[in-house]
matplotlib code that plots the C-alpha trace (Angstrom):
import matplotlib.pyplot as plt

x = [-9.1, -9.2, -9.0, -5.5, -3.8, -1.1, 2.6, 4.8, 8.0, 9.7, 10.1, 10.7, 8.8, 10.5, 7.6, 6.5, 4.5, 1.5, 1.5, 1.6, -1.3, -3.5, -2.8, -5.9, -6.0, -9.4, -7.8, -6.7, -8.7, -8.8, -9.3, -6.8, -4.3, -4.7, -3.9, -0.9, 0.3, -0.1, 1.7, 4.6, 4.9, 4.5, 7.5, 9.6, 12.7, 12.3, 8.8, 10.0, 12.8, 10.3, 8.0, 4.9, 3.7, 1.7, -0.7, -0.8, -3.2, -5.6, -5.2, -5.9, -9.1, -10.3, -9.9, -11.5, -14.5, -14.9, -15.0, -17.8, -15.6, -16.4, -16.8, -13.3, -11.8, -13.5, -12.2, -8.7, -8.8, -9.9, -7.1, -4.4, -5.7, -5.3, -1.9, -0.5, -1.9, 0.0, -1.3, -4.1, -6.1, -6.4, -9.7, -9.2, -9.3, -12.7, -14.0, -13.1, -14.8, -17.9, -18.2, -17.7, -20.5, -22.9, -21.9, -22.8, -26.1, -25.2, -26.8, -26.5, -22.8, -22.2, -24.1, -22.2, -18.9, -20.1, -20.8, -17.4, -15.7, -17.6, -16.7, -13.0, -13.2, -12.3, -12.8, -15.0, -14.2, -16.4, -15.6, -16.8, -20.2, -20.4, -19.9, -22.6, -25.0, -24.6, -25.0, -28.3, -29.5, -28.8, -30.9, -33.7, -33.2, -32.9, -34.4, -31.6, -29.1, -30.6, -30.3, -26.5, -26.3, -27.1, -24.6, -21.9, -22.5, -22.3, -19.0, -17.8, -17.8, -19.5, -21.5, -20.2, -21.5, -20.1, -22.5, -25.5, -25.7, -26.8, -29.5, -30.7, -30.7, -32.7, -35.2, -35.8, -36.1, -38.8, -40.6, -39.8, -38.8, -39.5, -36.9, -34.5, -34.6, -34.2, -31.1, -29.7, -30.2, -28.3, -25.6, -25.5, -24.3, -21.6, -18.0, -18.3, -21.7, -23.9, -22.3, -23.5, -24.6, -26.8, -28.8, -28.8, -30.4, -33.3, -33.7, -33.8, -36.4, -38.7, -38.5, -39.3, -42.3, -43.3, -42.9, -41.0, -41.8, -39.8, -37.2, -36.7, -36.6, -33.9, -31.9, -32.2, -31.2, -28.2, -27.0, -27.7, -25.5, -22.6, -22.8, -22.5, -25.2, -23.8, -25.2, -26.6, -28.6, -30.4, -30.7, -33.2, -35.4, -34.9, -35.6, -39.0, -39.7, -38.7, -40.9, -44.0, -43.3, -43.1, -41.3, -41.8, -40.6, -37.6, -36.4, -37.0, -34.8, -32.2, -32.0, -31.8, -29.1, -26.9, -27.4, -26.4, -23.1, -23.9, -22.6, -24.9, -23.4, -24.1, -27.0, -28.7, -28.7, -29.9, -32.8, -33.8, -33.5, -35.4, -38.2, -38.3, -38.2, -41.0, -43.2, -42.3, -40.5, -37.9, -36.9, -36.0, -34.3, -32.0, -31.3, -30.4, -28.2, -26.3, -25.8, -24.6, -22.0, -20.9, -20.2, -17.9, -20.2, -20.4, -23.7, -23.5, -25.4, -28.3, -28.8, -28.7, -30.9, -33.6, -33.5, -33.7, -36.8, -38.4, -37.7, -39.3, -42.4, -42.7, -42.3, -39.1, -37.4, -34.8, -33.4, -33.6, -31.5, -29.0, -28.7, -28.3, -25.5, -23.8, -23.7, -21.7, -19.4, -18.7, -17.7, -20.9, -22.5, -26.3, -28.6, -29.9, -33.5, -33.1, -31.7, -34.6, -37.3, -35.7, -35.3, -38.9, -40.2, -38.0, -39.3, -42.9, -42.4, -40.8, -37.4, -35.7, -32.5, -31.9, -32.9, -30.4, -27.6, -28.2, -28.3, -24.9, -23.4, -24.7, -23.4, -19.9, -19.5, -19.6, -22.9, -25.2, -28.4, -30.3, -33.8, -36.0, -38.2, -41.4, -40.3, -42.6, -41.8, -44.2, -45.8, -45.3, -44.3, -43.7, -47.2, -48.8, -46.8, -48.0, -51.6, -51.5, -50.3, -52.9, -55.7, -54.6, -54.1, -57.6, -58.9, -57.1, -58.5, -62.1, -61.8, -60.4, -63.3, -65.9, -64.3, -65.7, -64.0, -61.2, -59.5, -59.3, -58.0, -55.4, -54.4, -54.0, -51.9, -49.6, -49.2, -45.6, -46.6, -45.7, -48.3, -48.8, -49.3, -51.8, -53.6, -53.8, -55.4, -58.0, -58.7, -59.4, -61.6, -63.6, -64.0, -65.3, -67.9, -69.1, -69.4, -71.1, -68.5]
y = [184.9, 183.8, 180.2, 178.6, 177.5, 175.0, 175.6, 174.4, 172.8, 173.7, 177.3, 178.8, 182.1, 184.8, 185.2, 183.7, 180.5, 182.4, 184.7, 181.7, 180.2, 183.2, 183.6, 182.9, 181.3, 180.3, 178.0, 175.5, 172.9, 175.0, 172.5, 170.0, 172.7, 174.1, 170.8, 170.3, 173.8, 172.8, 169.5, 171.2, 173.8, 171.1, 169.3, 172.4, 172.9, 176.6, 176.5, 174.3, 176.8, 179.6, 177.6, 178.4, 174.8, 174.6, 177.3, 176.4, 173.5, 175.9, 178.3, 175.5, 174.3, 177.8, 178.7, 175.5, 176.1, 179.7, 178.8, 176.3, 173.1, 171.9, 168.3, 168.3, 169.9, 167.3, 164.4, 165.8, 166.2, 162.5, 161.5, 163.3, 161.8, 158.3, 159.0, 160.6, 158.6, 160.7, 164.0, 165.6, 168.4, 171.6, 173.0, 175.7, 173.1, 171.8, 175.3, 176.1, 172.9, 173.5, 177.0, 175.6, 173.1, 175.8, 178.2, 175.5, 175.0, 171.3, 171.0, 167.2, 167.2, 170.0, 168.1, 164.9, 166.7, 168.1, 164.5, 163.3, 166.1, 165.0, 161.4, 162.3, 164.5, 167.7, 170.6, 173.2, 176.9, 180.0, 180.2, 176.7, 177.4, 180.8, 179.1, 176.5, 179.0, 181.4, 178.4, 177.4, 181.0, 181.4, 178.3, 179.7, 177.1, 179.6, 177.4, 174.8, 177.7, 178.8, 175.3, 175.5, 178.5, 176.3, 173.7, 176.3, 177.4, 173.8, 173.5, 176.6, 178.8, 182.2, 183.3, 186.6, 189.0, 186.6, 183.9, 186.1, 188.5, 185.9, 184.7, 188.3, 188.9, 185.7, 186.3, 189.9, 188.7, 186.2, 189.0, 187.4, 190.7, 189.8, 187.0, 189.1, 191.9, 189.3, 187.9, 191.5, 192.2, 189.0, 190.1, 193.5, 192.0, 189.9, 191.0, 191.6, 193.4, 194.3, 195.8, 198.1, 194.9, 193.9, 197.1, 197.0, 193.6, 195.0, 198.0, 195.8, 193.5, 196.4, 198.1, 194.9, 194.5, 198.1, 199.1, 202.4, 203.6, 200.8, 201.0, 204.7, 203.9, 201.3, 203.9, 206.3, 203.6, 202.8, 206.4, 206.9, 204.0, 205.5, 203.6, 205.5, 204.4, 203.3, 204.0, 200.4, 201.4, 204.2, 202.2, 199.9, 202.9, 204.1, 200.7, 200.8, 204.3, 203.3, 200.2, 202.2, 205.4, 207.5, 210.5, 213.0, 210.7, 209.5, 213.0, 214.2, 211.4, 212.0, 215.7, 214.9, 212.3, 214.6, 217.6, 215.4, 214.6, 211.0, 210.2, 208.3, 205.6, 204.7, 202.4, 205.3, 207.3, 204.4, 203.8, 207.5, 207.9, 204.7, 205.9, 209.3, 207.9, 205.4, 208.3, 210.5, 213.1, 214.1, 217.4, 215.7, 212.8, 215.1, 217.1, 214.0, 212.8, 216.1, 215.8, 212.2, 213.3, 216.2, 213.5, 211.7, 209.0, 208.9, 208.6, 204.9, 202.5, 202.0, 205.7, 206.8, 203.9, 204.9, 208.5, 207.5, 205.4, 208.2, 210.7, 208.4, 208.0, 211.8, 212.0, 214.0, 211.9, 214.4, 214.7, 210.9, 210.7, 213.1, 211.1, 207.9, 209.4, 210.8, 207.3, 206.1, 209.1, 208.3, 204.7, 203.1, 200.4, 200.9, 197.9, 196.7, 196.9, 200.6, 201.2, 199.4, 201.2, 204.6, 204.1, 202.9, 206.0, 208.3, 206.8, 207.0, 210.7, 211.3, 212.0, 209.7, 211.6, 211.3, 207.6, 207.1, 208.9, 206.8, 203.6, 204.5, 205.2, 201.9, 200.0, 201.5, 199.7, 196.0, 195.1, 192.2, 192.0, 189.8, 190.9, 189.6, 186.7, 188.7, 191.7, 192.6, 195.5, 198.4, 197.1, 197.0, 193.3, 193.1, 194.4, 192.0, 189.1, 189.9, 190.3, 187.0, 185.1, 186.8, 185.9, 182.3, 182.0, 183.3, 180.7, 177.9, 179.1, 179.2, 175.6, 174.3, 175.8, 174.2, 171.0, 167.9, 165.2, 163.8, 162.2, 165.5, 167.3, 164.6, 165.0, 168.7, 168.4, 165.8, 167.4, 167.9, 171.1, 174.4, 176.7, 178.8, 175.7, 174.3, 177.6, 177.6, 174.2, 175.4, 178.6, 176.4, 174.2, 177.2, 178.3, 174.9, 175.0, 178.4, 177.5, 174.2, 172.1]
z = [85.9, 82.3, 81.1, 81.2, 78.0, 77.1, 77.2, 74.4, 75.5, 72.3, 73.4, 76.8, 77.2, 79.3, 81.7, 85.0, 85.1, 86.7, 83.6, 81.2, 83.0, 82.3, 78.6, 76.5, 73.0, 71.7, 69.1, 71.7, 73.5, 76.7, 79.5, 78.3, 77.4, 80.9, 82.5, 80.3, 81.4, 85.0, 84.6, 82.9, 85.6, 88.3, 87.0, 86.3, 88.5, 88.1, 89.6, 92.5, 93.2, 93.3, 95.5, 93.3, 92.6, 95.8, 94.5, 90.8, 91.3, 93.0, 90.1, 87.6, 89.3, 89.9, 86.2, 85.0, 87.3, 86.4, 82.7, 83.4, 83.4, 87.0, 85.8, 84.2, 87.4, 89.6, 87.4, 87.4, 91.2, 91.5, 89.1, 91.1, 94.4, 92.8, 91.3, 94.5, 97.5, 100.0, 98.6, 100.7, 99.0, 100.9, 102.1, 99.4, 96.7, 98.0, 98.3, 94.7, 93.4, 95.5, 94.0, 90.5, 90.9, 92.2, 89.5, 87.0, 88.9, 89.5, 93.0, 93.2, 92.4, 95.0, 97.7, 96.8, 97.2, 100.5, 101.7, 100.5, 102.6, 105.7, 105.2, 104.8, 107.9, 106.0, 108.4, 106.7, 107.1, 107.1, 103.4, 102.8, 104.5, 102.7, 99.4, 100.0, 101.5, 98.6, 96.2, 97.8, 97.8, 94.1, 93.5, 95.7, 98.4, 101.2, 103.9, 103.3, 103.6, 106.9, 108.3, 107.7, 110.0, 113.0, 111.8, 111.6, 115.2, 116.4, 114.6, 116.5, 113.4, 113.8, 110.8, 109.3, 106.5, 103.8, 105.1, 106.1, 103.1, 100.6, 102.9, 103.6, 99.8, 99.1, 101.8, 100.6, 97.0, 98.2, 100.1, 103.5, 105.1, 108.7, 108.5, 106.5, 109.2, 112.0, 110.2, 109.8, 113.5, 114.4, 112.0, 113.7, 117.0, 115.3, 114.9, 111.2, 111.2, 108.2, 105.1, 102.2, 100.4, 103.4, 103.1, 99.3, 99.5, 101.7, 99.4, 96.4, 97.9, 99.1, 95.7, 93.9, 96.2, 95.5, 99.1, 98.6, 102.1, 103.7, 101.1, 101.9, 105.7, 105.0, 103.0, 105.9, 108.4, 106.2, 106.2, 109.9, 110.7, 108.8, 105.5, 102.2, 99.6, 96.3, 92.8, 93.0, 96.1, 94.2, 91.0, 92.7, 93.2, 89.6, 88.3, 90.1, 88.8, 85.2, 85.3, 86.3, 84.5, 87.6, 86.1, 88.9, 91.6, 89.5, 88.7, 92.3, 93.6, 90.9, 91.9, 95.7, 95.0, 93.0, 95.3, 98.3, 96.6, 95.5, 92.0, 89.6, 87.4, 83.8, 84.7, 86.6, 83.4, 81.3, 83.6, 83.7, 79.9, 79.3, 81.6, 79.9, 76.4, 77.1, 78.4, 75.4, 77.4, 74.8, 76.5, 79.8, 78.1, 76.2, 79.4, 81.3, 78.5, 78.6, 82.4, 81.8, 79.3, 81.6, 84.3, 81.9, 80.5, 76.7, 74.9, 74.1, 71.9, 74.4, 75.0, 71.3, 70.3, 72.8, 71.5, 67.9, 68.5, 70.6, 67.8, 65.3, 67.5, 67.7, 63.9, 64.2, 61.5, 60.5, 64.0, 64.3, 61.2, 62.6, 65.9, 63.9, 61.8, 64.9, 66.4, 63.4, 63.5, 67.2, 66.2, 67.4, 65.2, 65.3, 65.7, 62.3, 63.7, 64.4, 61.0, 59.3, 61.2, 60.7, 56.9, 56.7, 58.4, 56.3, 53.1, 54.3, 55.0, 51.6, 53.0, 50.5, 50.3, 54.1, 53.8, 51.0, 52.9, 56.0, 54.0, 52.4, 55.9, 57.2, 54.2, 54.9, 58.2, 59.1, 60.8, 61.5, 59.4, 61.9, 62.9, 65.7, 64.6, 65.4, 63.3, 60.4, 58.0, 58.5, 61.7, 65.4, 65.4, 69.1, 69.8, 67.3, 68.8, 72.4, 71.2, 69.3, 72.4, 74.6, 72.1, 71.9, 75.7, 76.2, 73.7, 75.5, 78.9, 77.4, 76.1, 79.4, 81.2, 79.0, 77.9, 79.8, 77.8, 80.1, 77.0, 75.2, 78.3, 78.8, 75.1, 75.5, 78.7, 77.2, 73.8, 72.7, 70.9, 72.5, 74.0, 70.9, 68.6, 71.1, 71.2, 67.4, 67.4, 69.9, 67.9, 64.9, 67.0, 68.1, 64.5, 63.4, 66.2, 65.3, 61.6, 62.5, 60.6]

ax = plt.figure().add_subplot(projection="3d")
ax.plot(x, y, z, "-o")
ax.set_aspect("equal")
plt.show()
């Protein structure tokens, strides 16, 4: 749901209050305008007759929290409790605010609210525990999340997939597969049981750890238990293949996937084309893009950009120019970096007329002229940047190994300069020693 906005009392709009609450206007002070909208609706006779006012406060807090204004939502809740002593917030209100604090990564505030709920004897629900557990898992505090499972059971609340899935995901992400599988088995004997997300979390973890054997076994187990893998399931495999340039394995899985009736999504094609372009396989990249378009996915900015850069690397500049111009004809604004690199290569190769035509086309559309900080004309700036960091890091490592002066080491550790600046100082120090100055 989008941020709420204010309602002007000078004009009554012919729409429901819930619709008014969802209208967005960036020119307004969003949080305060949202609160004014709620207060108008809360006092409205029409709203009272419709019996909507009981839910509008939840809508307000939920919208504020989702837009990153958990602090304002919390302050407004406290204000309302003071102004209306007889009003008791529902558990849903607390759940919304807990979720808001965790979304904002404000752990202390979330834990403080949890303590307030306990002091006020607010009875938590499975959603409450699910919200806190997911929040802990997002912040990589899975052990604290696991402790809450025991507390839930003591409260007579049985953990379900909403509670267990984030823990299984976090454990898998951390490589703690034995614990993740044990949690899944416990979930299997519960009323809710595991879901597609449960298996996806295990597949993701195994693929991230490079254990494709266990990832494949999990996929087979998933299918054997009647679950249909989603494109996300397969994309974890494709992400691994793309990362390590395993073309044969990636294309074999893609073929099996499509022949078995599973439908790839746009990310599947992006990962495959990225892998093929990085390995210089233009023929396969073009073939996969054709299949992508047959399945209803247009060739977007990411796909066309990867192909343009590959064509440039293969010195097929005329085809790169054609692809670039086709992007503009399809209404896609190319990245300025792609434009600059292409024009540079065309000019170097003497294709000045094509370079002039592309420049004219680029000038005809609004576009950003921002380039990465590390970009240098005529060079591979990213490679130089990485090499520079590695050289300086190595220099720092050498100095730290040989330096025996505690004061100098302390000075290096406490320096307010960033790593690159510190490395520069060390490199100069090394030069002075070599030159004997």
